[in-house]
C-alpha positions in Angstrom: -1.9 8.0 -20.8 1.4 6.2 -20.1 2.1 4.5 -16.9 5.7 4.1 -15.8 7.1 0.8 -14.6 7.3 2.1 -11.0 3.7 3.3 -11.1 2.5 0.0 -12.4 4.3 -1.9 -9.7 2.8 0.4 -7.0 -0.7 -0.1 -8.5 -0.3 -3.9 -8.5 1.0 -3.9 -4.9 -1.9 -1.8 -3.7 -4.4 -4.1 -5.5 -2.8 -7.2 -4.0 -3.0 -5.7 -0.5 -6.6 -4.8 -1.0 -7.4 -8.3 -2.1 -5.7 -9.8 0.9 -7.5 -7.4 3.3 -10.8 -8.3 1.7 -10.0 -12.0 2.3 -9.6 -11.3 6.0 -5.8 -11.0 6.3 -5.0 -8.2 8.7 -3.2 -5.3 7.0 -0.7 -5.3 9.9 0.4 -8.8 9.0 0.9 -7.9 5.4 2.9 -4.8 6.4 5.1 -6.9 8.7 5.8 -9.4 6.0 6.7 -6.6 3.5 8.9 -5.0 6.2 10.7 -8.2 6.8 11.4 -8.7 3.1 12.7 -5.1 2.8 14.9 -5.7 5.8 16.4 -8.8 4.0 17.0 -6.7 0.9 18.6 -3.9 2.9 20.9 -6.4 4.8 21.9 -7.9 1.5 23.0 -4.5 0.3 24.9 -3.7 3.5 26.7 -6.9 3.9 27.6 -7.7 0.3 30.2 -5.8 -1.6 28.5 -6.6 -4.9 26.6 -4.5 -7.3 23.0 -3.6 -6.6 21.6 -6.1 -9.0 23.5 -9.0 -7.3 22.3 -7.9 -3.9 18.7 -7.7 -5.2 19.1 -11.2 -6.6 20.6 -12.5 -3.3 17.6 -11.1 -1.3 15.1 -12.5 -3.8 16.8 -15.9 -3.6 16.7 -15.9 0.2 13.0 -14.9 0.3 12.0 -17.4 -2.3 13.8 -20.2 -0.5 11.9 -19.4 2.6 8.6 -19.3 0.7 9.3 -22.7 -0.8 10.2 -24.1 2.6 6.9 -22.7 4.0 4.8 -24.0 1.2 6.4 -27.5 1.5 5.8 -27.4 5.3 2.1 -27.0 4.8 1.9 -29.7 2.1 1.8 -27.4 -1.0 5.2 -28.2 -2.6 5.0 -27.5 -6.3 2.1 -25.1 -5.8 2.0 -22.1 -8.3 5.1 -23.2 -10.1 7.2 -23.5 -7.0 9.7 -26.4 -7.1 
């Protein structure tokens, strides 16, 4: 049986969510974080007159910069390959 790239991404996302829920992270917080990241992506597409790939990259860069800042603020700079 072949699994498409989209199906694989969905399966991985569902498994990650399940692991976080099992670790005691409320599903509502995970959903809010996911929603915020999707809002950033949507805004990048609306405000930028660039191709879809460039808007995706812009959104990813913004999100990762915030993740790096958060990791640094809690003393975990360099964690998991982050600069």
